[in-house]
C-alpha positions in Angstrom: -20.2 1.4 42.4 -21.9 2.9 38.9 -22.7 6.0 41.1 -19.2 6.3 41.8 -18.0 6.0 38.7 -20.3 8.7 37.5 -18.9 10.7 40.1 -15.6 10.7 38.7 -16.8 11.6 35.4 -18.3 14.6 36.5 -15.3 15.6 38.7 -12.8 15.2 35.8 -15.0 16.8 33.4 -15.1 19.7 35.7 -11.6 19.9 36.5 -10.1 19.7 33.4 -12.6 22.9 32.2 -11.5 25.0 34.9 -7.7 24.3 34.4 -8.5 25.6 30.8 -10.2 28.5 31.3 -7.5 29.2 34.2 -4.6 28.8 31.9 -5.5 32.0 29.7 -5.0 34.9 32.5 -1.5 33.9 33.5 0.0 33.9 29.7 -1.7 36.8 28.9 -0.4 38.3 32.3 3.0 36.3 31.5 3.0 38.6 27.9 2.8 41.5 29.7 5.4 41.0 32.4 7.6 40.0 29.9 7.1 43.2 27.5 7.9 45.6 31.0 10.8 43.6 31.7 12.2 44.1 28.4 11.4 47.8 29.0 13.2 47.9 32.2 15.9 46.3 31.2 16.2 48.9 28.0 15.6 51.9 29.9 18.2 50.9 32.7 21.1 49.5 30.4 20.7 53.1 28.3 21.6 54.9 31.6 24.3 53.0 32.8 25.6 51.1 29.9 25.6 47.8 28.5 28.0 46.1 31.4 27.1 47.7 34.8 26.1 45.3 37.7 23.0 47.1 38.9 21.6 45.3 35.3 22.1 41.7 36.8 19.0 41.9 38.7 16.8 43.3 36.0 18.7 40.6 33.5 17.4 37.7 35.8 13.9 38.8 35.8 14.1 38.9 32.3 15.2 35.2 31.9 12.8 34.2 34.5 9.9 35.4 32.2 11.2 33.9 29.2 12.0 30.6 31.1 8.2 30.6 32.2 7.4 31.2 28.2 9.4 28.3 27.4 12.1 30.9 25.7 15.2 28.8 26.1 17.9 29.8 24.0 17.1 33.6 24.6 17.1 32.9 28.6 20.8 31.2 28.1 22.0 34.4 26.0 20.7 36.4 29.1 22.5 34.3 31.6 25.2 34.0 29.7 25.6 38.0 29.8 24.9 38.2 33.5 27.4 35.9 34.5 30.3 38.0 32.4 28.8 40.6 34.4 29.8 39.4 37.2 33.1 37.9 36.3 34.3 41.8 35.0 32.1 43.1 38.5 33.9 40.6 40.7 36.3 37.8 39.5 36.4 34.9 37.9 34.4 32.7 41.3 32.1 34.0 43.4 29.5 33.2 45.3 27.0 35.8 42.9 27.7 33.3 40.1 25.9 30.2 42.2 22.2 31.4 41.5 23.0 32.8 38.1 25.0 29.0 37.6 21.6 27.1 38.7 19.4 29.3 36.9 21.3 27.9 33.6 21.1 24.4 35.0 17.3 24.9 35.0 17.2 26.1 31.6 19.9 23.9 29.9 17.3 21.1 31.9 14.4 22.6 30.9 15.1 22.3 27.2 16.0 18.8 27.3 19.6 19.7 27.0 21.4 17.1 29.7 24.7 17.2 28.8 25.2 20.6 29.1 23.1 20.9 32.5 25.5 17.7 33.7 28.6 19.8 32.6 27.5 22.9 34.6 26.3 20.7 37.9 29.7 19.7 38.1 31.4 22.6 37.5 28.3 24.4 40.2 29.3 21.5 43.1 33.3 22.7 42.3 32.4 26.4 43.3 30.4 24.8 46.3 33.1 22.8 47.6 36.1 24.9 46.5 35.5 28.3 46.7 32.8 28.5 49.5 34.3 31.0 51.8 31.4 31.1 53.9 29.5 27.9 55.3 26.3 29.2 55.9 22.4 28.2 55.8 22.2 29.0 51.9 24.9 26.7 51.3 22.8 24.0 52.9 20.0 24.7 50.7 22.0 25.2 47.6 23.5 22.2 48.0 20.1 20.5 48.6 18.7 22.0 45.3 21.7 20.7 43.6 20.5 17.5 44.8 17.0 17.5 43.6 18.2 18.0 40.2 20.1 15.2 40.2 17.0 13.4 40.9 14.7 15.3 38.4 17.8 13.9 35.9 16.7 10.3 36.7 14.0 10.8 34.8 14.4 13.2 32.3 18.4 12.5 30.9 19.5 9.2 29.6 19.0 6.3 31.4 22.1 5.2 31.0 23.0 8.6 33.6 20.7 7.3 36.3 23.3 5.5 38.3 25.6 8.7 37.9 23.0 10.9 39.2 22.2 8.8 42.1 25.0 8.4 43.2 25.5 12.6 42.6 22.4 13.3 44.3 23.3 11.0 47.7 27.1 12.7 47.8 25.8 16.1 47.6 23.0 15.3 49.9 25.5 13.8 52.7 27.8 16.9 52.1 24.6 19.4 52.9 24.0 16.9 55.9 27.5 17.7 56.7 27.3 21.1 56.8 24.2 21.5 58.2 25.5 19.6 61.3 28.4 21.7 61.4 26.6 24.9 61.7 23.3 24.0 63.6 25.0 20.7 65.7 23.8 17.1 65.0 20.6 17.2 66.8 19.2 20.4 65.8 15.0 20.4 64.7 16.4 21.6 61.2 17.9 18.3 60.0 15.4 15.7 59.9 13.5 17.1 56.7 17.0 16.5 55.2 17.7 13.0 56.7 14.7 11.6 55.1 14.8 12.9 51.5 18.6 10.7 51.8 16.3 8.2 53.7 13.9 8.3 50.4 16.3 8.0 48.1 18.0 4.9 49.7 14.5 3.5 48.8 14.4 4.8 45.3 17.5 3.6 44.7 16.4 -0.3 46.3 13.5 -0.1 43.4 16.1 0.9 40.9 18.5 -2.3 42.1 15.7 -4.9 41.9 14.6 -3.8 38.8 18.0 -4.7 37.1 18.8 -3.2 33.8 22.1 -1.0 33.1 20.7 1.3 36.7 20.8 -1.9 38.5 24.4 -2.8 37.6 25.9 1.0 38.4 24.0 0.4 41.8 26.3 -2.8 42.3 29.4 -1.9 40.6 32.0 -1.6 43.4 33.2 1.8 42.6 31.9 4.0 39.5 32.9 2.5 36.3 34.3 -0.8 37.7 33.4 -4.5 36.3 33.4 -5.8 39.5 30.0 -5.8 40.7 28.3 -6.5 44.2 25.5 -9.6 45.1 22.3 -7.8 44.2 20.9 -9.0 48.1 24.2 -7.5 49.5 23.5 -3.9 47.8 20.1 -4.0 49.4 21.6 -5.1 53.0 23.8 -2.1 52.4 20.6 0.1 51.6 18.8 -1.0 54.8 21.3 -0.9 57.5 22.5 3.0 56.2 18.8 3.8 56.5 18.3 2.3 59.8 21.5 4.3 60.8 19.6 7.7 59.5 16.6 6.7 61.5 18.7 6.7 64.6 19.6 9.8 63.8 16.5 11.0 63.5 15.3 9.5 67.0 18.5 11.0 68.8 17.5 14.1 67.7 14.4 14.1 69.8 15.8 11.9 72.5 18.5 14.1 73.6 16.8 18.1 73.6 16.9 19.7 76.9 13.2 18.4 77.5 13.0 15.1 75.5 10.8 15.3 72.7 8.3 12.2 73.4 6.5 12.4 70.7 9.3 13.1 68.3 10.7 9.9 69.4 7.4 8.1 68.7 7.1 9.6 65.0 10.9 8.3 64.6 9.7 4.8 65.5 6.8 5.0 63.3 9.0 5.9 60.1 11.6 2.8 61.7 8.6 0.9 61.3 7.9 1.9 57.5 11.4 1.0 57.1 11.6 -2.4 58.2 7.7 -3.0 56.0 9.8 -1.5 52.9 12.5 -4.1 53.7 10.4 -6.8 54.1 10.5 -7.2 57.8 7.2 -8.0 59.4 7.5 -9.4 62.9 10.2 -6.5 63.6 7.5 -4.1 61.9 4.8 -5.1 64.1 6.9 -4.9 67.0 7.9 -1.3 66.0 4.4 -0.2 65.5 3.5 -1.0 68.7 6.2 1.1 70.1 5.2 3.8 68.1 1.5 3.8 69.0 2.6 3.6 73.0 4.9 6.4 73.1 2.2 8.5 71.6 0.2 7.8 74.3 3.3 8.6 76.7 3.6 12.1 75.2 0.3 12.4 75.8 -1.4 12.9 72.6 -5.1 12.9 71.9 -5.8 9.1 71.2 -8.5 10.2 68.7 -5.8 12.1 66.6 -3.7 9.1 66.7 -6.5 6.7 65.7 -7.5 9.5 63.0 -3.7 8.8 61.8 -3.8 5.1 61.5 -7.4 4.9 60.3 -6.3 4.2 56.8 -3.4 2.8 55.1 -0.8 4.9 53.9 1.2 3.9 50.6 5.2 4.1 51.7 7.2 6.0 51.5 5.3 8.7 53.0 5.6 11.9 51.4 7.7 14.1 54.0 8.6 13.5 57.5 6.3 15.0 60.1 8.0 15.2 64.0 3.9 15.4 65.1 0.6 13.5 64.9 -1.2 16.6 64.2 1.1 17.7 61.5 1.0 14.0 60.0 -2.7 14.2 60.5 -3.4 17.7 59.2 -1.3 16.5 55.6 -3.5 13.6 55.1 -6.4 15.6 55.5 -5.4 18.1 53.0 -4.4 15.0 50.8 -7.6 13.3 50.9 -9.6 13.1 48.3 -13.2 12.0 48.2 -15.9 10.8 45.5 -18.9 12.1 47.0 -20.3 14.0 50.1 -20.5 11.3 52.9 -18.3 8.6 51.4 -14.6 7.1 53.1 -11.9 8.8 51.9 -9.8 6.9 49.2 -6.0 6.2 48.9 -4.3 8.3 45.7 -1.3 6.8 44.2 0.6 9.3 41.2 3.8 7.3 39.4 6.7 9.8 39.0 7.4 8.7 35.4 8.0 5.8 32.8 12.0 5.9 33.3 11.2 5.3 37.0 7.4 3.6 37.2 5.6 2.1 40.6 7.6 5.1 42.3 6.4 8.3 43.3 8.5 11.4 43.3 11.2 11.9 46.0 10.6 15.6 46.1 7.8 16.9 45.2 6.4 17.6 41.4 9.1 19.2 40.3 9.7 17.3 36.6 9.6 19.6 33.4 7.1 16.7 31.6 4.6 17.8 33.8 2.6 19.4 31.4 -0.6 18.6 31.0 -0.9 16.8 34.0 -3.5 19.3 35.5 -6.1 17.3 34.1 -7.8 14.7 36.1 -7.1 11.8 33.8 -4.5 8.8 32.6 -5.7 6.9 36.3 -7.5 3.8 37.0 -9.6 3.6 40.0 -9.7 -0.3 42.0 -11.3 -1.2 44.9 -8.6 -3.3 47.5 -7.8 -5.3 50.1 -5.1 -5.6 52.9 -5.1 -8.1 55.1 -2.6 -5.9 57.7 1.3 -6.7 57.3 0.7 -10.1 54.9 3.3 -11.9 53.2 2.8 -12.4 49.3 5.4 -14.5 47.3 5.3 -13.7 43.6 7.6 -13.5 40.7 9.2 -10.4 40.0 11.4 -8.7 37.4 12.0 -12.5 36.4 12.9 -13.5 40.2 10.6 -15.7 43.0 10.4 -13.2 46.2 8.3 -13.0 49.0 7.4 -9.3 50.1 4.8 -8.1 52.7 2.1 -5.7 53.4 0.7 -5.5 49.8 -2.5 -5.8 48.5 -3.9 -9.0 48.9 -7.2 -8.6 46.1 -7.7 -6.1 43.7 -10.8 -5.3 41.1 -10.5 -2.7 38.4 -13.3 -0.9 38.6 -12.9 2.0 36.2 -10.3 3.8 34.0 -9.9 7.1 32.7 -7.0 6.2 30.4 -6.6 7.3 26.7 -5.7 3.4 25.7 -7.5 0.1 26.1 -5.5 -1.1 29.1 -5.0 -4.8 29.8 -6.3 -5.5 33.4 -3.5 -7.7 34.5 -1.1 -5.5 33.6 -2.4 -2.7 35.5 -2.9 -5.1 38.6 0.3 -5.7 38.6 1.6 -2.2 39.5 -0.2 -2.4 42.4 1.9 -5.2 43.2 4.5 -3.5 43.7 2.9 -0.7 46.5 3.4 -1.3 50.0 1.7 0.5 52.6 1.9 1.1 56.3 -1.4 -0.9 57.5 -4.4 -0.1 59.1 -3.3 -0.1 63.0 -5.9 -0.3 66.1 -4.3 0.1 69.5 -1.1 -0.1 67.5 -2.1 -3.6 65.7 -2.2 -4.0 62.3 -5.8 -5.1 60.8 -7.6 -6.1 57.6 -8.6 -2.9 55.4 -10.7 -2.4 52.2 -10.7 0.5 50.1 -10.6 2.8 47.0 -7.1 3.3 44.8 -6.5 6.0 42.3 -3.6 5.1 40.8 -2.7 7.8 38.4 0.0 6.5 35.4 2.9 8.5 34.5 2.4 10.5 31.3 3.5 8.9 28.5 2.7 5.7 29.8 1.2 3.5 26.5 0.1 0.7 24.7 3.7 -0.9 24.3 3.9 -0.2 27.9 1.2 -2.2 29.1 0.8 -4.5 26.3 3.2 -8.0 26.6 
């Protein structure tokens, strides 16, 4: 075990040094590109005048360079100028304004002005819903991006706004699903990633619901701003059954294809079993894992590939929906971290934010506070034992509850933190994780391994000590 710790120290030092060296070149390149963008805009403006529509593209490019260099005020002024040019050229409400407005929102968010960002997000949604003359794939992607900005706001805006951003994000993604279903059809294979994003958000809302606080109360309101609260368990049940409906839609997409996609159906069953784990349905989950395994065999998937997929536990929910076993295995291989040649891969979990701890980012690393996250630091290393789909009862957020598929035993091996942690508090974090178990022929098995738990930036002694 000492050798493992030594290897990790060496890897961390090398990764830190490599990143610091690599960061010097891009910054010099960015400054050169900024100077070039200024020159191009100045030359074109001299040739065509200050309010010509041909200025919009170079103005956007210059604004992008400024945003990359955190010069948000100047970028804001440029984007305002581009918006004014589009209004003079095409009128008050045109499709050309949408990408500019989206960039303004990103710019407000990057400089921490979420009050302005919220106002512009509302205006952008109004443009999408009231002024869209063309219903197309671009509108779907624009709506999804707006939904993701609301998810970013969950951890960057004030906590009192978390409930609002949850509602807005889910509502906008339902709208995107509706538009996508209209233009593509209800069983188009492009729908699963959108459906799965919505599914992961409901799980995120469940975590926030049981954490309590102002966000939990907001999620329980009968209507936004209402003083009437629904029972916590009833809201949790609503999230669970809404997720089941989404998973049924996933299954139907592969079931109604011209040539029935048995592998896609089996993968849908796998994610259904994961969902049942997340909502403490152990018996149903075990039966569904067996169904998924048999479905993969019936689809003709190589048994060795299936065995590789299930050879290690997986922290739930999985980051993406994979319609084939091969895609899921390739994604697992690319994400594998190995301490030294010949050793087994270890699990890795990265907390999203101190505002929503113990969960990973629902749509990737898009949070602006990730500066410094490149350095391989601020994590703890554990050995763990997972007893298949076990049932554990303990105190959680001042309530005694029973949950399933959690770590049974764990030991802190070492840590790379900038403070002296309290081991009990670190172990409590592990007890909030749930796992797809190791499976052999579809049956859950005992598993032992190493887990690298990356704490969110900003975690401090105050958040770890009682």
